[in-house]
mmJSON file of the N, C-alpha and C atoms, coordinates in Angstrom:
{"data_MODEL":{"atom_site":{
"group_PDB":["ATOM","ATOM","ATOM","ATOM","ATOM","ATOM","ATOM","ATOM","ATOM","ATOM","ATOM","ATOM","ATOM","ATOM","ATOM","ATOM","ATOM","ATOM","ATOM","ATOM","ATOM","ATOM","ATOM","ATOM","ATOM","ATOM","ATOM","ATOM","ATOM","ATOM","ATOM","ATOM","ATOM","ATOM","ATOM","ATOM","ATOM","ATOM","ATOM","ATOM","ATOM","ATOM","ATOM","ATOM","ATOM","ATOM","ATOM","ATOM","ATOM","ATOM","ATOM","ATOM","ATOM","ATOM","ATOM","ATOM","ATOM","ATOM","ATOM","ATOM","ATOM","ATOM","ATOM","ATOM","ATOM","ATOM","ATOM","ATOM","ATOM","ATOM","ATOM","ATOM","ATOM","ATOM","ATOM","ATOM","ATOM","ATOM","ATOM","ATOM","ATOM","ATOM","ATOM","ATOM","ATOM","ATOM","ATOM","ATOM","ATOM","ATOM","ATOM","ATOM","ATOM","ATOM","ATOM","ATOM","ATOM","ATOM","ATOM","ATOM","ATOM","ATOM","ATOM","ATOM","ATOM","ATOM","ATOM","ATOM","ATOM","ATOM","ATOM","ATOM","ATOM","ATOM","ATOM","ATOM","ATOM","ATOM","ATOM","ATOM","ATOM","ATOM","ATOM","ATOM","ATOM","ATOM","ATOM","ATOM","ATOM","ATOM","ATOM","ATOM","ATOM","ATOM","ATOM","ATOM","ATOM","ATOM","ATOM","ATOM","ATOM","ATOM","ATOM","ATOM","ATOM","ATOM","ATOM","ATOM","ATOM","ATOM","ATOM","ATOM","ATOM","ATOM","ATOM","ATOM","ATOM","ATOM","ATOM","ATOM","ATOM","ATOM","ATOM","ATOM","ATOM","ATOM","ATOM","ATOM","ATOM","ATOM","ATOM","ATOM","ATOM","ATOM","ATOM","ATOM","ATOM","ATOM","ATOM","ATOM","ATOM","ATOM","ATOM","ATOM","ATOM","ATOM","ATOM","ATOM","ATOM","ATOM","ATOM","ATOM","ATOM","ATOM","ATOM","ATOM","ATOM","ATOM","ATOM","ATOM","ATOM","ATOM","ATOM","ATOM","ATOM","ATOM","ATOM","ATOM","ATOM","ATOM","ATOM","ATOM","ATOM","ATOM","ATOM","ATOM","ATOM","ATOM","ATOM","ATOM","ATOM","ATOM","ATOM","ATOM","ATOM","ATOM","ATOM","ATOM","ATOM","ATOM","ATOM","ATOM","ATOM","ATOM","ATOM","ATOM","ATOM"],
"id":[1,2,3,4,5,6,7,8,9,10,11,12,13,14,15,16,17,18,19,20,21,22,23,24,25,26,27,28,29,30,31,32,33,34,35,36,37,38,39,40,41,42,43,44,45,46,47,48,49,50,51,52,53,54,55,56,57,58,59,60,61,62,63,64,65,66,67,68,69,70,71,72,73,74,75,76,77,78,79,80,81,82,83,84,85,86,87,88,89,90,91,92,93,94,95,96,97,98,99,100,101,102,103,104,105,106,107,108,109,110,111,112,113,114,115,116,117,118,119,120,121,122,123,124,125,126,127,128,129,130,131,132,133,134,135,136,137,138,139,140,141,142,143,144,145,146,147,148,149,150,151,152,153,154,155,156,157,158,159,160,161,162,163,164,165,166,167,168,169,170,171,172,173,174,175,176,177,178,179,180,181,182,183,184,185,186,187,188,189,190,191,192,193,194,195,196,197,198,199,200,201,202,203,204,205,206,207,208,209,210,211,212,213,214,215,216,217,218,219,220,221,222,223,224,225,226,227,228,229,230,231,232,233,234,235,236,237],
"type_symbol":["N","C","C","N","C","C","N","C","C","N","C","C","N","C","C","N","C","C","N","C","C","N","C","C","N","C","C","N","C","C","N","C","C","N","C","C","N","C","C","N","C","C","N","C","C","N","C","C","N","C","C","N","C","C","N","C","C","N","C","C","N","C","C","N","C","C","N","C","C","N","C","C","N","C","C","N","C","C","N","C","C","N","C","C","N","C","C","N","C","C","N","C","C","N","C","C","N","C","C","N","C","C","N","C","C","N","C","C","N","C","C","N","C","C","N","C","C","N","C","C","N","C","C","N","C","C","N","C","C","N","C","C","N","C","C","N","C","C","N","C","C","N","C","C","N","C","C","N","C","C","N","C","C","N","C","C","N","C","C","N","C","C","N","C","C","N","C","C","N","C","C","N","C","C","N","C","C","N","C","C","N","C","C","N","C","C","N","C","C","N","C","C","N","C","C","N","C","C","N","C","C","N","C","C","N","C","C","N","C","C","N","C","C","N","C","C","N","C","C","N","C","C","N","C","C","N","C","C","N","C","C","N","C","C","N","C","C"],
"label_atom_id":["N","CA","C","N","CA","C","N","CA","C","N","CA","C","N","CA","C","N","CA","C","N","CA","C","N","CA","C","N","CA","C","N","CA","C","N","CA","C","N","CA","C","N","CA","C","N","CA","C","N","CA","C","N","CA","C","N","CA","C","N","CA","C","N","CA","C","N","CA","C","N","CA","C","N","CA","C","N","CA","C","N","CA","C","N","CA","C","N","CA","C","N","CA","C","N","CA","C","N","CA","C","N","CA","C","N","CA","C","N","CA","C","N","CA","C","N","CA","C","N","CA","C","N","CA","C","N","CA","C","N","CA","C","N","CA","C","N","CA","C","N","CA","C","N","CA","C","N","CA","C","N","CA","C","N","CA","C","N","CA","C","N","CA","C","N","CA","C","N","CA","C","N","CA","C","N","CA","C","N","CA","C","N","CA","C","N","CA","C","N","CA","C","N","CA","C","N","CA","C","N","CA","C","N","CA","C","N","CA","C","N","CA","C","N","CA","C","N","CA","C","N","CA","C","N","CA","C","N","CA","C","N","CA","C","N","CA","C","N","CA","C","N","CA","C","N","CA","C","N","CA","C","N","CA","C","N","CA","C","N","CA","C","N","CA","C","N","CA","C","N","CA","C","N","CA","C"],
"label_alt_id":[null,null,null,null,null,null,null,null,null,null,null,null,null,null,null,null,null,null,null,null,null,null,null,null,null,null,null,null,null,null,null,null,null,null,null,null,null,null,null,null,null,null,null,null,null,null,null,null,null,null,null,null,null,null,null,null,null,null,null,null,null,null,null,null,null,null,null,null,null,null,null,null,null,null,null,null,null,null,null,null,null,null,null,null,null,null,null,null,null,null,null,null,null,null,null,null,null,null,null,null,null,null,null,null,null,null,null,null,null,null,null,null,null,null,null,null,null,null,null,null,null,null,null,null,null,null,null,null,null,null,null,null,null,null,null,null,null,null,null,null,null,null,null,null,null,null,null,null,null,null,null,null,null,null,null,null,null,null,null,null,null,null,null,null,null,null,null,null,null,null,null,null,null,null,null,null,null,null,null,null,null,null,null,null,null,null,null,null,null,null,null,null,null,null,null,null,null,null,null,null,null,null,null,null,null,null,null,null,null,null,null,null,null,null,null,null,null,null,null,null,null,null,null,null,null,null,null,null,null,null,null,null,null,null,null,null,null],
"label_comp_id":["MET","MET","MET","ASN","ASN","ASN","SER","SER","SER","ILE","ILE","ILE","LYS","LYS","LYS","LYS","LYS","LYS","TYR","TYR","TYR","LEU","LEU","LEU","GLY","GLY","GLY","ALA","ALA","ALA","VAL","VAL","VAL","TRP","TRP","TRP","MET","MET","MET","LEU","LEU","LEU","LEU","LEU","LEU","GLY","GLY","GLY","PRO","PRO","PRO","ALA","ALA","ALA","ALA","ALA","ALA","ILE","ILE","ILE","ALA","ALA","ALA","PHE","PHE","PHE","LEU","LEU","LEU","ILE","ILE","ILE","TRP","TRP","TRP","GLN","GLN","GLN","ALA","ALA","ALA","SER","SER","SER","LEU","LEU","LEU","LYS","LYS","LYS","LEU","LEU","LEU","ALA","ALA","ALA","SER","SER","SER","PRO","PRO","PRO","LYS","LYS","LYS","ALA","ALA","ALA","THR","THR","THR","MET","MET","MET","ASP","ASP","ASP","GLU","GLU","GLU","TRP","TRP","TRP","LEU","LEU","LEU","GLN","GLN","GLN","TRP","TRP","TRP","CYS","CYS","CYS","ILE","ILE","ILE","ILE","ILE","ILE","ILE","ILE","ILE","PHE","PHE","PHE","ILE","ILE","ILE","PHE","PHE","PHE","THR","THR","THR","PRO","PRO","PRO","VAL","VAL","VAL","ALA","ALA","ALA","ILE","ILE","ILE","GLY","GLY","GLY","MET","MET","MET","VAL","VAL","VAL","ILE","ILE","ILE","PHE","PHE","PHE","GLY","GLY","GLY","TRP","TRP","TRP","TYR","TYR","TYR","ALA","ALA","ALA","TRP","TRP","TRP","ASN","ASN","ASN","ASN","ASN","ASN","GLU","GLU","GLU","TYR","TYR","TYR","ASN","ASN","ASN","HIS","HIS","HIS","ILE","ILE","ILE","GLU","GLU","GLU","ASP","ASP","ASP","GLU","GLU","GLU","SER","SER","SER","GLU","GLU","GLU","SER","SER","SER"],
"label_asym_id":["A","A","A","A","A","A","A","A","A","A","A","A","A","A","A","A","A","A","A","A","A","A","A","A","A","A","A","A","A","A","A","A","A","A","A","A","A","A","A","A","A","A","A","A","A","A","A","A","A","A","A","A","A","A","A","A","A","A","A","A","A","A","A","A","A","A","A","A","A","A","A","A","A","A","A","A","A","A","A","A","A","A","A","A","A","A","A","A","A","A","A","A","A","A","A","A","A","A","A","A","A","A","A","A","A","A","A","A","A","A","A","A","A","A","A","A","A","A","A","A","A","A","A","A","A","A","A","A","A","A","A","A","A","A","A","A","A","A","A","A","A","A","A","A","A","A","A","A","A","A","A","A","A","A","A","A","A","A","A","A","A","A","A","A","A","A","A","A","A","A","A","A","A","A","A","A","A","A","A","A","A","A","A","A","A","A","A","A","A","A","A","A","A","A","A","A","A","A","A","A","A","A","A","A","A","A","A","A","A","A","A","A","A","A","A","A","A","A","A","A","A","A","A","A","A","A","A","A","A","A","A","A","A","A","A","A","A"],
"label_entity_id":["1","1","1","1","1","1","1","1","1","1","1","1","1","1","1","1","1","1","1","1","1","1","1","1","1","1","1","1","1","1","1","1","1","1","1","1","1","1","1","1","1","1","1","1","1","1","1","1","1","1","1","1","1","1","1","1","1","1","1","1","1","1","1","1","1","1","1","1","1","1","1","1","1","1","1","1","1","1","1","1","1","1","1","1","1","1","1","1","1","1","1","1","1","1","1","1","1","1","1","1","1","1","1","1","1","1","1","1","1","1","1","1","1","1","1","1","1","1","1","1","1","1","1","1","1","1","1","1","1","1","1","1","1","1","1","1","1","1","1","1","1","1","1","1","1","1","1","1","1","1","1","1","1","1","1","1","1","1","1","1","1","1","1","1","1","1","1","1","1","1","1","1","1","1","1","1","1","1","1","1","1","1","1","1","1","1","1","1","1","1","1","1","1","1","1","1","1","1","1","1","1","1","1","1","1","1","1","1","1","1","1","1","1","1","1","1","1","1","1","1","1","1","1","1","1","1","1","1","1","1","1","1","1","1","1","1","1"],
"label_seq_id":[1,1,1,2,2,2,3,3,3,4,4,4,5,5,5,6,6,6,7,7,7,8,8,8,9,9,9,10,10,10,11,11,11,12,12,12,13,13,13,14,14,14,15,15,15,16,16,16,17,17,17,18,18,18,19,19,19,20,20,20,21,21,21,22,22,22,23,23,23,24,24,24,25,25,25,26,26,26,27,27,27,28,28,28,29,29,29,30,30,30,31,31,31,32,32,32,33,33,33,34,34,34,35,35,35,36,36,36,37,37,37,38,38,38,39,39,39,40,40,40,41,41,41,42,42,42,43,43,43,44,44,44,45,45,45,46,46,46,47,47,47,48,48,48,49,49,49,50,50,50,51,51,51,52,52,52,53,53,53,54,54,54,55,55,55,56,56,56,57,57,57,58,58,58,59,59,59,60,60,60,61,61,61,62,62,62,63,63,63,64,64,64,65,65,65,66,66,66,67,67,67,68,68,68,69,69,69,70,70,70,71,71,71,72,72,72,73,73,73,74,74,74,75,75,75,76,76,76,77,77,77,78,78,78,79,79,79],
"pdbx_PDB_ins_code":[null,null,null,null,null,null,null,null,null,null,null,null,null,null,null,null,null,null,null,null,null,null,null,null,null,null,null,null,null,null,null,null,null,null,null,null,null,null,null,null,null,null,null,null,null,null,null,null,null,null,null,null,null,null,null,null,null,null,null,null,null,null,null,null,null,null,null,null,null,null,null,null,null,null,null,null,null,null,null,null,null,null,null,null,null,null,null,null,null,null,null,null,null,null,null,null,null,null,null,null,null,null,null,null,null,null,null,null,null,null,null,null,null,null,null,null,null,null,null,null,null,null,null,null,null,null,null,null,null,null,null,null,null,null,null,null,null,null,null,null,null,null,null,null,null,null,null,null,null,null,null,null,null,null,null,null,null,null,null,null,null,null,null,null,null,null,null,null,null,null,null,null,null,null,null,null,null,null,null,null,null,null,null,null,null,null,null,null,null,null,null,null,null,null,null,null,null,null,null,null,null,null,null,null,null,null,null,null,null,null,null,null,null,null,null,null,null,null,null,null,null,null,null,null,null,null,null,null,null,null,null,null,null,null,null,null,null],
"Cartn_x":[-14.18,-13.136,-13.503,-14.793,-15.2,-15.037,-15.248,-15.069,-13.583,-12.712,-11.274,-10.892,-11.424,-11.145,-11.609,-12.763,-13.318,-12.438,-12.027,-11.206,-9.793,-9.266,-7.962,-8.048,-9.222,-9.426,-9.267,-9.773,-9.601,-8.128,-7.408,-5.972,-5.251,-5.582,-4.956,-5.276,-6.525,-6.905,-6.147,-5.823,-5.062,-3.561,-3.103,-1.68,-1.146,-1.95,-1.502,-1.122,-2.046,-1.678,-0.611,-0.627,0.384,1.779,1.891,3.187,3.691,2.805,3.213,3.612,2.847,3.19,4.543,4.796,6.081,7.224,7.039,8.08,8.367,7.327,7.52,8.204,7.833,8.464,9.953,10.277,11.676,12.467,11.842,12.518,12.78,11.81,12.01,13.114,13.229,14.315,15.679,15.759,17.039,17.417,16.442,16.739,16.834,16.462,16.58,18.027,18.846,20.249,20.929,21.819,22.539,23.504,23.8,24.695,23.964,22.648,21.876,22.293,22.598,23.022,21.847,22.072,21.032,20.712,21.688,21.445,20.447,20.568,19.625,18.222,18.134,16.831,16.189,16.976,16.459,16.041,16.838,16.53,15.203,14.988,13.751,12.548,12.729,11.611,11.196,12.159,11.848,11.173,11.66,11.054,9.602,9.345,7.969,7.104,7.652,6.91,6.525,7.417,7.156,6.19,6.331,5.534,4.118,3.881,2.549,1.472,1.661,0.631,0.453,1.527,1.412,0.518,0.699,-0.128,-1.575,-1.798,-3.165,-3.803,-3.035,-3.535,-3.875,-3.103,-3.418,-4.746,-4.998,-6.26,-7.422,-7.259,-8.321,-8.593,-7.532,-7.682,-8.419,-8.054,-8.721,-10.179,-10.489,-11.876,-12.731,-12.204,-12.95,-13.122,-12.084,-12.197,-13.205,-13.207,-14.138,-15.576,-15.8,-17.147,-17.537,-16.803,-17.108,-17.154,-16.308,-16.262,-15.561,-14.785,-14.038,-14.734,-15.952,-16.653,-16.99,-17.248,-17.627,-16.463,-15.237,-14.085,-14.074,-14.388,-14.431,-15.533,-16.673,-17.786,-17.457,-16.767,-16.429,-15.396,-14.486,-13.444,-13.964,-15.085,-15.635,-16.35,-16.841,-17.598,-16.723],
"Cartn_y":[15.17,14.174,12.957,12.597,11.43,11.655,12.87,13.138,13.058,13.472,13.352,11.883,11.052,9.617,9.027,9.47,8.927,9.284,10.52,10.93,10.38,10.224,9.578,8.094,7.497,6.121,6.006,6.98,6.987,7.129,7.929,8.09,6.758,6.058,4.76,3.748,3.76,2.806,3.086,4.319,4.648,4.457,4.644,4.566,3.132,2.151,0.753,0.283,0.319,-0.102,0.799,2.079,2.982,2.6,2.207,1.808,0.533,-0.432,-1.665,-1.372,-0.541,-0.183,0.529,1.398,2.093,1.118,0.151,-0.841,-1.677,-2.103,-2.906,-2.077,-0.825,0.062,0.234,0.473,0.631,-0.651,-1.776,-3.055,-3.292,-2.955,-3.157,-2.255,-1.053,-0.168,-0.716,-1.202,-1.709,-3.024,-3.895,-5.229,-5.277,-4.216,-4.185,-4.0,-3.568,-3.363,-4.711,-4.771,-6.031,-6.373,-5.414,-5.655,-6.22,-6.405,-6.898,-8.328,-8.546,-9.877,-10.628,-11.891,-12.71,-12.218,-11.651,-11.102,-9.941,-9.108,-7.997,-8.506,-9.526,-10.129,-10.666,-11.377,-11.947,-10.849,-9.818,-8.71,-8.055,-7.758,-7.1,-8.017,-9.299,-10.246,-10.308,-10.326,-10.365,-9.078,-7.939,-6.658,-6.606,-6.983,-6.944,-7.972,-9.165,-10.214,-9.789,-9.122,-8.686,-7.506,-6.57,-5.357,-5.526,-6.548,-6.743,-6.937,-7.805,-7.889,-6.597,-5.838,-4.546,-3.608,-3.586,-2.739,-3.205,-4.512,-5.038,-4.614,-4.642,-4.178,-2.695,-1.909,-0.48,-0.28,-1.088,-0.978,-1.393,-2.465,-2.924,-1.87,-1.318,-0.269,0.933,1.321,2.437,2.139,0.897,0.503,0.635,0.168,0.287,1.747,2.547,3.972,4.656,4.295,4.89,4.525,3.33,2.868,3.195,4.086,4.575,3.471,2.477,1.394,1.823,2.885,3.331,4.445,4.779,5.859,5.503,4.248,3.853,3.966,3.975,4.056,5.408,6.464,7.795,7.873,7.252,7.282,6.525,5.405,4.606,5.279,6.036,6.673,7.86,8.433,9.582,9.198,7.96,7.559,7.025],
"Cartn_z":[11.871,11.913,11.066,11.046,10.273,8.776,8.321,6.892,6.512,7.432,7.176,7.067,7.967,7.906,6.58,6.127,4.893,3.697,3.578,2.441,2.522,3.722,3.857,3.498,3.693,3.243,1.739,1.01,-0.449,-0.813,-0.05,-0.303,-0.089,0.999,1.271,0.181,-0.31,-1.361,-2.655,-2.933,-4.13,-3.933,-2.712,-2.424,-2.485,-2.103,-2.125,-3.516,-4.492,-5.847,-6.491,-6.16,-6.713,-6.221,-4.969,-4.425,-5.095,-5.31,-5.983,-7.424,-8.111,-9.488,-9.541,-8.567,-8.51,-8.273,-7.377,-7.118,-8.359,-9.051,-10.258,-11.338,-11.446,-12.424,-12.112,-10.849,-10.462,-10.689,-10.369,-10.585,-12.067,-12.898,-14.335,-14.875,-14.342,-14.776,-14.363,-13.132,-12.627,-13.281,-13.532,-14.037,-15.556,-16.254,-17.71,-18.153,-17.249,-17.557,-17.811,-18.787,-19.016,-17.885,-17.031,-15.897,-14.671,-14.763,-13.622,-13.293,-12.037,-11.597,-10.994,-10.721,-10.109,-8.701,-8.023,-6.689,-6.733,-7.741,-7.88,-8.208,-9.054,-9.351,-8.086,-7.295,-6.053,-5.076,-4.978,-4.08,-4.443,-5.718,-6.133,-5.984,-6.254,-6.066,-4.607,-3.711,-2.276,-1.844,-2.304,-1.937,-2.384,-3.621,-4.135,-3.42,-3.152,-2.46,-1.038,-0.345,1.034,1.058,0.128,0.194,-0.361,-1.166,-1.737,-0.659,0.351,1.398,2.185,2.336,3.018,2.211,0.899,0.04,0.038,0.062,0.145,1.464,2.542,3.834,3.817,3.097,2.971,2.26,1.232,0.496,1.389,2.143,3.048,4.118,4.697,5.706,5.12,3.897,3.241,2.952,2.577,2.302,3.559,4.691,5.939,6.357,6.153,6.487,5.564,4.284,3.323,3.663,4.183,4.53,5.97,6.613,7.964,9.011,8.884,9.871,11.162,11.111,12.281,13.048,12.707,13.399,14.84,15.133,16.496,17.469,17.009,17.897,18.609,17.916,18.502,19.558,19.311,20.256,21.533,21.432,22.613,23.48,22.905,23.689,24.476,24.081,24.79,26.078,26.163,27.355,28.462],
"occupancy":[1.0,1.0,1.0,1.0,1.0,1.0,1.0,1.0,1.0,1.0,1.0,1.0,1.0,1.0,1.0,1.0,1.0,1.0,1.0,1.0,1.0,1.0,1.0,1.0,1.0,1.0,1.0,1.0,1.0,1.0,1.0,1.0,1.0,1.0,1.0,1.0,1.0,1.0,1.0,1.0,1.0,1.0,1.0,1.0,1.0,1.0,1.0,1.0,1.0,1.0,1.0,1.0,1.0,1.0,1.0,1.0,1.0,1.0,1.0,1.0,1.0,1.0,1.0,1.0,1.0,1.0,1.0,1.0,1.0,1.0,1.0,1.0,1.0,1.0,1.0,1.0,1.0,1.0,1.0,1.0,1.0,1.0,1.0,1.0,1.0,1.0,1.0,1.0,1.0,1.0,1.0,1.0,1.0,1.0,1.0,1.0,1.0,1.0,1.0,1.0,1.0,1.0,1.0,1.0,1.0,1.0,1.0,1.0,1.0,1.0,1.0,1.0,1.0,1.0,1.0,1.0,1.0,1.0,1.0,1.0,1.0,1.0,1.0,1.0,1.0,1.0,1.0,1.0,1.0,1.0,1.0,1.0,1.0,1.0,1.0,1.0,1.0,1.0,1.0,1.0,1.0,1.0,1.0,1.0,1.0,1.0,1.0,1.0,1.0,1.0,1.0,1.0,1.0,1.0,1.0,1.0,1.0,1.0,1.0,1.0,1.0,1.0,1.0,1.0,1.0,1.0,1.0,1.0,1.0,1.0,1.0,1.0,1.0,1.0,1.0,1.0,1.0,1.0,1.0,1.0,1.0,1.0,1.0,1.0,1.0,1.0,1.0,1.0,1.0,1.0,1.0,1.0,1.0,1.0,1.0,1.0,1.0,1.0,1.0,1.0,1.0,1.0,1.0,1.0,1.0,1.0,1.0,1.0,1.0,1.0,1.0,1.0,1.0,1.0,1.0,1.0,1.0,1.0,1.0,1.0,1.0,1.0,1.0,1.0,1.0,1.0,1.0,1.0,1.0,1.0,1.0,1.0,1.0,1.0,1.0,1.0,1.0],
"B_iso_or_equiv":[0.0,0.0,0.0,0.0,0.0,0.0,0.0,0.0,0.0,0.0,0.0,0.0,0.0,0.0,0.0,0.0,0.0,0.0,0.0,0.0,0.0,0.0,0.0,0.0,0.0,0.0,0.0,0.0,0.0,0.0,0.0,0.0,0.0,0.0,0.0,0.0,0.0,0.0,0.0,0.0,0.0,0.0,0.0,0.0,0.0,0.0,0.0,0.0,0.0,0.0,0.0,0.0,0.0,0.0,0.0,0.0,0.0,0.0,0.0,0.0,0.0,0.0,0.0,0.0,0.0,0.0,0.0,0.0,0.0,0.0,0.0,0.0,0.0,0.0,0.0,0.0,0.0,0.0,0.0,0.0,0.0,0.0,0.0,0.0,0.0,0.0,0.0,0.0,0.0,0.0,0.0,0.0,0.0,0.0,0.0,0.0,0.0,0.0,0.0,0.0,0.0,0.0,0.0,0.0,0.0,0.0,0.0,0.0,0.0,0.0,0.0,0.0,0.0,0.0,0.0,0.0,0.0,0.0,0.0,0.0,0.0,0.0,0.0,0.0,0.0,0.0,0.0,0.0,0.0,0.0,0.0,0.0,0.0,0.0,0.0,0.0,0.0,0.0,0.0,0.0,0.0,0.0,0.0,0.0,0.0,0.0,0.0,0.0,0.0,0.0,0.0,0.0,0.0,0.0,0.0,0.0,0.0,0.0,0.0,0.0,0.0,0.0,0.0,0.0,0.0,0.0,0.0,0.0,0.0,0.0,0.0,0.0,0.0,0.0,0.0,0.0,0.0,0.0,0.0,0.0,0.0,0.0,0.0,0.0,0.0,0.0,0.0,0.0,0.0,0.0,0.0,0.0,0.0,0.0,0.0,0.0,0.0,0.0,0.0,0.0,0.0,0.0,0.0,0.0,0.0,0.0,0.0,0.0,0.0,0.0,0.0,0.0,0.0,0.0,0.0,0.0,0.0,0.0,0.0,0.0,0.0,0.0,0.0,0.0,0.0,0.0,0.0,0.0,0.0,0.0,0.0,0.0,0.0,0.0,0.0,0.0,0.0],
"pdbx_formal_charge":[null,null,null,null,null,null,null,null,null,null,null,null,null,null,null,null,null,null,null,null,null,null,null,null,null,null,null,null,null,null,null,null,null,null,null,null,null,null,null,null,null,null,null,null,null,null,null,null,null,null,null,null,null,null,null,null,null,null,null,null,null,null,null,null,null,null,null,null,null,null,null,null,null,null,null,null,null,null,null,null,null,null,null,null,null,null,null,null,null,null,null,null,null,null,null,null,null,null,null,null,null,null,null,null,null,null,null,null,null,null,null,null,null,null,null,null,null,null,null,null,null,null,null,null,null,null,null,null,null,null,null,null,null,null,null,null,null,null,null,null,null,null,null,null,null,null,null,null,null,null,null,null,null,null,null,null,null,null,null,null,null,null,null,null,null,null,null,null,null,null,null,null,null,null,null,null,null,null,null,null,null,null,null,null,null,null,null,null,null,null,null,null,null,null,null,null,null,null,null,null,null,null,null,null,null,null,null,null,null,null,null,null,null,null,null,null,null,null,null,null,null,null,null,null,null,null,null,null,null,null,null,null,null,null,null,null,null],
"auth_seq_id":[1,1,1,2,2,2,3,3,3,4,4,4,5,5,5,6,6,6,7,7,7,8,8,8,9,9,9,10,10,10,11,11,11,12,12,12,13,13,13,14,14,14,15,15,15,16,16,16,17,17,17,18,18,18,19,19,19,20,20,20,21,21,21,22,22,22,23,23,23,24,24,24,25,25,25,26,26,26,27,27,27,28,28,28,29,29,29,30,30,30,31,31,31,32,32,32,33,33,33,34,34,34,35,35,35,36,36,36,37,37,37,38,38,38,39,39,39,40,40,40,41,41,41,42,42,42,43,43,43,44,44,44,45,45,45,46,46,46,47,47,47,48,48,48,49,49,49,50,50,50,51,51,51,52,52,52,53,53,53,54,54,54,55,55,55,56,56,56,57,57,57,58,58,58,59,59,59,60,60,60,61,61,61,62,62,62,63,63,63,64,64,64,65,65,65,66,66,66,67,67,67,68,68,68,69,69,69,70,70,70,71,71,71,72,72,72,73,73,73,74,74,74,75,75,75,76,76,76,77,77,77,78,78,78,79,79,79],
"auth_comp_id":["MET","MET","MET","ASN","ASN","ASN","SER","SER","SER","ILE","ILE","ILE","LYS","LYS","LYS","LYS","LYS","LYS","TYR","TYR","TYR","LEU","LEU","LEU","GLY","GLY","GLY","ALA","ALA","ALA","VAL","VAL","VAL","TRP","TRP","TRP","MET","MET","MET","LEU","LEU","LEU","LEU","LEU","LEU","GLY","GLY","GLY","PRO","PRO","PRO","ALA","ALA","ALA","ALA","ALA","ALA","ILE","ILE","ILE","ALA","ALA","ALA","PHE","PHE","PHE","LEU","LEU","LEU","ILE","ILE","ILE","TRP","TRP","TRP","GLN","GLN","GLN","ALA","ALA","ALA","SER","SER","SER","LEU","LEU","LEU","LYS","LYS","LYS","LEU","LEU","LEU","ALA","ALA","ALA","SER","SER","SER","PRO","PRO","PRO","LYS","LYS","LYS","ALA","ALA","ALA","THR","THR","THR","MET","MET","MET","ASP","ASP","ASP","GLU","GLU","GLU","TRP","TRP","TRP","LEU","LEU","LEU","GLN","GLN","GLN","TRP","TRP","TRP","CYS","CYS","CYS","ILE","ILE","ILE","ILE","ILE","ILE","ILE","ILE","ILE","PHE","PHE","PHE","ILE","ILE","ILE","PHE","PHE","PHE","THR","THR","THR","PRO","PRO","PRO","VAL","VAL","VAL","ALA","ALA","ALA","ILE","ILE","ILE","GLY","GLY","GLY","MET","MET","MET","VAL","VAL","VAL","ILE","ILE","ILE","PHE","PHE","PHE","GLY","GLY","GLY","TRP","TRP","TRP","TYR","TYR","TYR","ALA","ALA","ALA","TRP","TRP","TRP","ASN","ASN","ASN","ASN","ASN","ASN","GLU","GLU","GLU","TYR","TYR","TYR","ASN","ASN","ASN","HIS","HIS","HIS","ILE","ILE","ILE","GLU","GLU","GLU","ASP","ASP","ASP","GLU","GLU","GLU","SER","SER","SER","GLU","GLU","GLU","SER","SER","SER"],
"auth_asym_id":["A","A","A","A","A","A","A","A","A","A","A","A","A","A","A","A","A","A","A","A","A","A","A","A","A","A","A","A","A","A","A","A","A","A","A","A","A","A","A","A","A","A","A","A","A","A","A","A","A","A","A","A","A","A","A","A","A","A","A","A","A","A","A","A","A","A","A","A","A","A","A","A","A","A","A","A","A","A","A","A","A","A","A","A","A","A","A","A","A","A","A","A","A","A","A","A","A","A","A","A","A","A","A","A","A","A","A","A","A","A","A","A","A","A","A","A","A","A","A","A","A","A","A","A","A","A","A","A","A","A","A","A","A","A","A","A","A","A","A","A","A","A","A","A","A","A","A","A","A","A","A","A","A","A","A","A","A","A","A","A","A","A","A","A","A","A","A","A","A","A","A","A","A","A","A","A","A","A","A","A","A","A","A","A","A","A","A","A","A","A","A","A","A","A","A","A","A","A","A","A","A","A","A","A","A","A","A","A","A","A","A","A","A","A","A","A","A","A","A","A","A","A","A","A","A","A","A","A","A","A","A","A","A","A","A","A","A"],
"auth_atom_id":["N","CA","C","N","CA","C","N","CA","C","N","CA","C","N","CA","C","N","CA","C","N","CA","C","N","CA","C","N","CA","C","N","CA","C","N","CA","C","N","CA","C","N","CA","C","N","CA","C","N","CA","C","N","CA","C","N","CA","C","N","CA","C","N","CA","C","N","CA","C","N","CA","C","N","CA","C","N","CA","C","N","CA","C","N","CA","C","N","CA","C","N","CA","C","N","CA","C","N","CA","C","N","CA","C","N","CA","C","N","CA","C","N","CA","C","N","CA","C","N","CA","C","N","CA","C","N","CA","C","N","CA","C","N","CA","C","N","CA","C","N","CA","C","N","CA","C","N","CA","C","N","CA","C","N","CA","C","N","CA","C","N","CA","C","N","CA","C","N","CA","C","N","CA","C","N","CA","C","N","CA","C","N","CA","C","N","CA","C","N","CA","C","N","CA","C","N","CA","C","N","CA","C","N","CA","C","N","CA","C","N","CA","C","N","CA","C","N","CA","C","N","CA","C","N","CA","C","N","CA","C","N","CA","C","N","CA","C","N","CA","C","N","CA","C","N","CA","C","N","CA","C","N","CA","C","N","CA","C","N","CA","C","N","CA","C","N","CA","C","N","CA","C","N","CA","C"],
"pdbx_PDB_model_num":[1,1,1,1,1,1,1,1,1,1,1,1,1,1,1,1,1,1,1,1,1,1,1,1,1,1,1,1,1,1,1,1,1,1,1,1,1,1,1,1,1,1,1,1,1,1,1,1,1,1,1,1,1,1,1,1,1,1,1,1,1,1,1,1,1,1,1,1,1,1,1,1,1,1,1,1,1,1,1,1,1,1,1,1,1,1,1,1,1,1,1,1,1,1,1,1,1,1,1,1,1,1,1,1,1,1,1,1,1,1,1,1,1,1,1,1,1,1,1,1,1,1,1,1,1,1,1,1,1,1,1,1,1,1,1,1,1,1,1,1,1,1,1,1,1,1,1,1,1,1,1,1,1,1,1,1,1,1,1,1,1,1,1,1,1,1,1,1,1,1,1,1,1,1,1,1,1,1,1,1,1,1,1,1,1,1,1,1,1,1,1,1,1,1,1,1,1,1,1,1,1,1,1,1,1,1,1,1,1,1,1,1,1,1,1,1,1,1,1,1,1,1,1,1,1,1,1,1,1,1,1,1,1,1,1,1,1]
}}}
């Protein structure tokens, strides 16, 4: 189980920046259109602003899982 946690930590560390890059890519596609309104600009800025700390948290969570910081939780629940 600990090895699964470790490798899933790597997945989380890669998924955070990938999600932000995907959001920025999608926003650039939508906002490059000459029909893009100020409402769409505001909407995408808010989405990226809100999701960035979530992605940073995913990276931090993955870092702790990769460094086996969560191994003691399994030991405490058995006793």
